[in-house]
C-alpha positions in Angstrom: 3.7 40.3 12.9 2.5 37.5 10.7 -1.0 38.8 11.0 0.2 42.2 9.8 2.0 40.7 6.8 -1.1 38.7 5.9 -3.4 41.7 6.2 -1.2 44.0 4.1 0.5 41.5 1.8 -0.9 43.0 -1.3 0.4 46.6 -0.5 3.7 45.2 0.7 4.1 43.2 -2.5 3.3 46.2 -4.6 6.0 48.2 -2.7 8.6 45.4 -3.3 7.9 45.4 -7.0 8.0 49.2 -7.3 11.3 49.5 -5.4 12.8 46.5 -7.3 12.1 48.3 -10.5 13.3 51.7 -9.2 16.6 50.3 -7.7 17.4 48.4 -10.8 16.7 51.3 -13.1 19.0 53.7 -11.2 22.0 51.3 -11.2 21.3 50.3 -14.9 21.4 53.9 -16.0 24.7 54.6 -14.1 26.4 51.6 -15.6 25.1 52.4 -19.1 26.4 55.9 -18.9 29.7 54.8 -17.5 30.4 53.3 -20.9 30.0 56.6 -22.8 29.3 59.6 -20.5 30.8 61.1 -17.3 29.7 61.6 -13.7 27.9 64.8 -14.4 25.2 63.2 -16.6 24.8 60.3 -14.1 24.4 62.8 -11.3 21.9 64.9 -13.4 19.8 61.8 -13.9 19.5 61.1 -10.2 18.8 64.8 -9.5 16.0 64.6 -12.1 14.6 61.6 -10.3 14.5 63.5 -7.0 13.1 66.6 -8.6 10.3 64.4 -9.9 9.7 63.0 -6.4 9.4 66.4 -4.9 7.1 67.6 -7.7 5.0 64.5 -7.3 4.3 65.3 -3.7 2.3 68.3 -4.9 0.8 66.8 -8.0 -0.2 63.6 -6.2 -2.7 65.3 -3.9 -4.5 66.9 -6.8 -4.5 63.8 -8.9 -5.8 61.5 -6.2 -8.5 64.1 -5.2 -9.6 64.4 -8.8 -9.8 60.7 -9.9 -9.5 58.6 -6.8 -6.8 56.3 -5.4 -7.1 53.3 -7.8 -7.3 55.4 -11.0 -4.4 57.7 -9.9 -2.2 54.7 -9.0 -3.0 52.9 -12.3 -2.4 56.1 -14.3 1.0 56.7 -12.6 2.1 53.1 -13.0 1.3 53.3 -16.7 3.2 56.6 -17.1 6.2 55.2 -15.2 6.2 51.9 -17.2 6.1 53.9 -20.5 8.9 56.3 -19.3 11.1 53.3 -18.5 10.6 51.7 -21.9 11.2 55.1 -23.4 14.8 54.8 -22.3 15.2 52.0 -24.8 13.9 54.1 -27.7 16.6 56.8 -27.6 20.1 57.4 -26.3 19.7 61.2 -26.2 20.5 62.1 -22.7 18.3 65.2 -22.4 15.3 62.9 -23.2 16.5 60.6 -20.4 16.4 63.5 -18.0 12.8 64.2 -18.8 11.9 60.5 -18.6 13.6 60.3 -15.2 11.5 63.2 -13.9 8.4 61.4 -15.0 9.5 58.2 -13.2 10.1 60.1 -10.0 6.8 62.0 -10.2 4.7 58.9 -10.9 6.4 56.9 -8.2 5.7 59.6 -5.6 2.0 59.4 -6.4 2.1 55.7 -6.1 3.8 56.0 -2.6 1.0 58.3 -1.6 -1.7 55.9 -2.6 0.0 52.9 -0.8 0.7 54.9 2.4 -2.8 56.4 2.6 -4.2 52.9 2.2 -1.9 51.5 5.0 -2.9 54.4 7.2 -6.7 53.8 6.7 -6.5 50.0 7.4 -4.0 50.0 10.3 -5.3 50.0 13.8 -3.8 52.6 16.1 -2.0 49.9 18.1 -0.6 48.3 14.9 1.0 51.4 13.3 4.5 50.7 14.5 4.5 47.2 13.1 2.8 48.3 9.9 5.4 51.0 9.5 8.2 48.4 10.1 6.7 46.1 7.5 6.5 48.9 4.9 10.2 49.8 5.7 11.2 46.1 5.2 9.3 45.9 1.9 11.0 49.1 0.7 14.5 47.9 1.5 13.9 44.4 0.2 12.8 45.7 -3.2 15.9 47.9 -3.4 18.2 45.0 -2.6 16.6 42.7 -5.0 16.9 45.3 -7.7 20.7 45.2 -7.3 20.9 41.4 -7.1 19.2 41.2 -10.5 22.5 42.4 -12.0 24.3 39.5 -10.4 21.9 37.0 -12.2 21.8 39.0 -15.4 25.0 41.2 -15.8 24.2 42.2 -19.4 23.1 45.8 -19.9 20.8 45.2 -22.8 17.1 46.4 -23.2 15.9 43.3 -21.4 16.6 45.0 -18.1 14.4 47.9 -19.0 11.7 45.4 -19.9 12.1 43.8 -16.5 11.7 47.2 -14.8 8.6 48.0 -16.9 7.3 44.5 -16.0 7.7 45.3 -12.3 5.6 48.5 -12.7 3.0 46.7 -14.7 2.7 43.9 -12.1 2.5 46.3 -9.1 -0.9 47.3 -10.5 -2.4 43.9 -9.9 -2.4 43.8 -6.0 -4.2 47.2 -5.8 -6.5 46.6 -8.7 -7.8 43.4 -7.2 -8.1 44.6 -3.6 -11.4 44.3 -1.9 -10.5 46.8 0.8 -12.4 50.1 1.1 -10.9 53.1 -0.6 -9.1 55.5 1.6 -10.6 58.9 2.5 -9.8 61.9 0.4 -6.3 63.4 1.0 -5.7 66.8 2.7 -2.4 68.3 1.7 -0.1 69.3 4.5 1.2 72.9 4.4 4.9 73.6 4.2 5.5 75.9 7.1 9.1 76.8 6.1 9.5 79.8 8.4 8.2 78.0 11.4 10.3 74.9 11.0 13.5 76.9 10.2 13.1 78.6 13.6 11.9 75.5 15.5 14.1 72.6 14.1 17.1 74.1 12.3 19.6 71.4 13.2 17.2 68.7 12.0 16.7 70.4 8.7 20.5 70.8 8.3 20.9 67.1 9.0 18.1 66.1 6.6 19.6 68.3 3.8 23.1 66.8 4.3 21.5 63.3 4.3 19.9 64.2 1.0 23.3 65.2 -0.4 24.9 62.0 0.7 22.1 59.5 -0.3 21.3 61.2 -3.6 25.0 61.0 -4.5 25.2 57.4 -3.3 22.3 56.1 -5.3 23.3 58.1 -8.4 27.1 57.8 -8.5 28.2 54.8 -6.4 27.5 52.4 -9.3 29.6 54.7 -11.5 32.4 54.8 -8.9 32.4 51.0 -8.6 32.6 50.7 -12.4 35.6 53.1 -12.4 37.2 50.8 -9.8 37.1 48.1 -12.5 34.3 46.1 -10.9 32.2 43.9 -13.2 28.5 44.4 -13.5 27.9 41.5 -11.1 30.3 42.9 -8.6 28.6 46.3 -8.8 25.3 44.7 -8.0 26.8 42.9 -5.0 28.4 46.2 -3.8 25.2 48.1 -4.1 23.1 45.4 -2.5 25.6 45.1 0.4 25.4 48.9 1.0 21.6 49.0 0.9 21.4 45.9 3.2 23.5 47.8 5.7 20.9 50.6 5.6 18.2 48.1 6.6 20.2 46.3 9.3 21.3 49.4 11.1 17.7 50.6 11.8 17.0 48.2 14.8 20.2 49.0 16.8 19.8 52.6 15.8 16.3 52.7 17.3 17.6 51.1 20.6 20.4 53.7 20.8 18.1 56.6 19.8 15.7 55.9 22.7 18.5 55.8 25.3 21.1 58.4 24.3 21.1 62.1 23.2 20.0 62.2 19.5 22.2 65.2 18.8 25.3 63.4 20.0 24.3 60.3 18.0 24.0 62.4 14.8 27.3 64.0 15.4 28.9 60.7 16.2 27.5 59.1 13.1 28.8 62.0 11.0 32.3 61.7 12.6 32.5 58.0 11.9 31.2 58.5 8.4 34.0 61.0 7.7 36.7 58.6 9.1 35.3 55.6 7.2 35.2 57.5 3.9 38.9 58.4 4.1 40.3 55.2 2.6 38.1 55.4 -0.5 38.7 59.2 -0.7 42.5 58.8 -0.7 43.0 55.6 -2.7 42.9 55.9 -6.5 42.0 52.2 -6.8 40.2 49.8 -4.5 39.4 46.1 -4.8 36.0 44.4 -4.2 36.8 43.3 -0.7 37.8 46.8 0.5 34.8 48.3 -1.2 32.4 45.8 0.4 33.8 46.4 3.9 34.1 50.2 3.7 30.9 50.6 1.8 29.0 48.6 4.4 30.4 50.7 7.3 29.7 53.9 5.4 26.1 52.9 4.7 25.6 52.1 8.4 26.4 55.7 9.1 24.8 57.5 6.2 21.5 55.7 6.4 21.3 56.6 10.2 21.3 60.3 9.7 17.8 60.7 8.2 15.8 58.7 10.8 17.8 60.3 13.7 17.0 63.7 12.3 13.3 62.8 11.9 13.2 61.6 15.5 14.9 64.7 16.8 12.5 67.0 14.9 9.5 65.1 16.3 10.8 65.7 19.8 10.4 69.4 19.3 7.2 69.7 17.3 3.6 69.2 18.6 1.6 66.3 17.4 -0.8 68.4 15.3 2.1 69.7 13.2 3.8 66.4 12.5 2.1 65.8 9.2 3.3 69.2 8.1 6.8 68.5 9.6 7.1 65.3 7.6 6.2 67.1 4.3 8.9 69.8 5.2 11.5 67.2 5.9 10.9 65.2 2.7 11.0 68.4 0.6 14.3 69.4 2.3 15.7 65.9 1.7 14.6 66.0 -1.9 16.3 69.4 -2.5 19.5 68.0 -1.0 19.2 64.8 -3.1 18.8 67.0 -6.2 22.0 69.0 -5.5 24.2 66.2 -4.2 24.5 64.1 -7.3 25.2 67.2 -9.4 28.0 68.5 -7.1 29.6 65.1 -6.7 29.2 64.4 -10.4 31.1 67.6 -11.3 33.9 66.7 -8.8 34.2 63.2 -10.3 34.3 64.6 -13.8 37.1 67.1 -12.9 39.2 65.1 -10.4 38.4 61.4 -10.6 36.1 58.8 -9.2 37.4 59.0 -5.6 35.9 62.5 -5.4 32.6 60.8 -4.5 34.0 59.9 -1.1 35.8 63.2 -0.7 32.4 64.7 -1.1 31.0 62.3 1.5 33.8 63.4 3.9 33.0 67.0 3.4 29.3 66.5 4.0 30.0 64.6 7.2 32.3 67.3 8.5 29.6 69.9 7.9 27.4 68.0 10.4 30.3 67.5 12.9 30.9 71.3 12.9 27.2 72.3 12.8 25.4 69.8 15.0 26.6 70.2 18.6 24.7 69.5 21.8 25.4 73.0 23.2 23.3 74.5 20.3 20.2 72.8 21.6 18.2 74.9 24.1 15.2 72.5 24.5 12.9 75.6 24.6 10.3 73.8 22.5 10.8 70.2 23.5 7.5 68.3 23.9 6.6 67.0 27.3 7.1 63.3 26.7 10.4 63.7 24.7 12.3 61.8 23.6 9.5 60.1 21.7 9.8 56.5 20.6 12.2 56.1 17.7 10.4 54.7 14.6 12.3 52.7 12.0 11.5 55.0 9.0 11.6 53.6 5.5 14.3 54.6 3.0 13.6 58.3 2.4 13.6 57.6 -1.4 10.5 55.4 -0.8 8.1 57.5 1.2 5.8 60.5 0.9 4.5 63.1 3.3 1.7 60.6 4.1 4.2 58.4 5.9 3.6 60.5 9.0 0.1 59.2 9.2 1.6 55.7 9.8 3.8 57.0 12.6 2.5 55.9 16.0 3.9 59.1 17.5 1.1 61.0 15.6 -1.6 59.7 18.0 -4.4 61.7 16.6 -3.5 63.2 13.2 -5.7 66.2 13.2 -5.8 68.6 10.3 -2.6 70.6 10.2 -2.8 74.1 11.4 -3.0 76.8 8.8 -0.7 79.8 8.8 -3.5 81.9 10.2 -3.9 79.5 13.1 -0.2 79.3 13.9 0.7 80.2 17.5 2.2 83.6 17.8 5.8 83.8 18.8 7.1 87.0 20.3 9.9 88.8 18.4 12.2 88.3 21.4 11.6 84.6 21.7 11.9 84.1 17.9 15.2 86.0 17.8 16.5 84.0 20.8 15.5 80.8 19.0 17.3 81.7 15.8 20.4 83.0 17.5 20.8 79.8 19.6 19.8 77.4 16.8 17.1 76.1 19.2 15.3 73.0 18.4 
């Protein structure tokens, strides 16, 4: 692993800086708005960020194809840095929404450049470890972004300067690299109809995970602030929750390779609903309770996305997995756009604890919807279950992350709609009626 870290240190360092800035910006905005606005605006800002990420998945391919990887990365880092500093020039919230879209769009393009570079340079036998290193760098950056608030609890413009500084410095490792430029990108098609028939339960789980994680990143700092936590304590609370998301990935991989993944998804959802009850019912909570319950909740909510990805890969052929990853990320992004808005409206109308009432409701949807008897295994690949891969935080990856996945042994060009295998009407209807995977 030390050789992997040495070989890709510049790309990992750039990832840490990007996620440090992104994590700090999200919490900073929530705490700033907690002083003068309500949960609806905070949720709208996080929804705008995810909308930018989804939009960036499409724009990024065209931009990189037109000007190349280095120029695209530099341009997007410049746009993101300028958008961050723009938050300090105005307090007009509609302008903040536009700036947040630009931040999300630019960051998605940056993810695409980094992931394509990692894919080009990683040997086939190294992809699992390279992927794990990328995941670790992503979570490390997010955690450090929260801990900045512990060291500097003030919410002045200097925090925006620090975020912009991170995006300026993340240019340096890639600008000075001596590695060869990656090959031109080929966009993966979104085969919505095919995947709705093939992996409906995975898409449902991904959408609900988007609702939960989008609401968490956008509104958990606001919730903690409403619980009378100081800025330093909010940073500790958020850092603790994100750390749980990192720590759960290794035992989750062990369990995923040995037990039914549908049962694991349903079990995680049930535990999530039970764990969220104390915060959903209590009008006030102290720091100790928040840390304990928040840690357990995060263990569960950060398990849903990687389990759903693994389950979907078990039922999709290798040549379609790049397209599958694009479909899953778009589904997650749509959920993450809606989640903060819904939870924000509930918090505005009924109080801060509605964030965890919302989490309970989302978890119960999965308990009811995702059941082993709904899985027919009609389309399961021959070597399923495939090895579980510790996927990075879904806020820090692009469709190109599939290329790093060692389960994609030979990532051929995705099949076009014209080349899709024909499914008989009877088989397709049977698949839809039984919610087959």
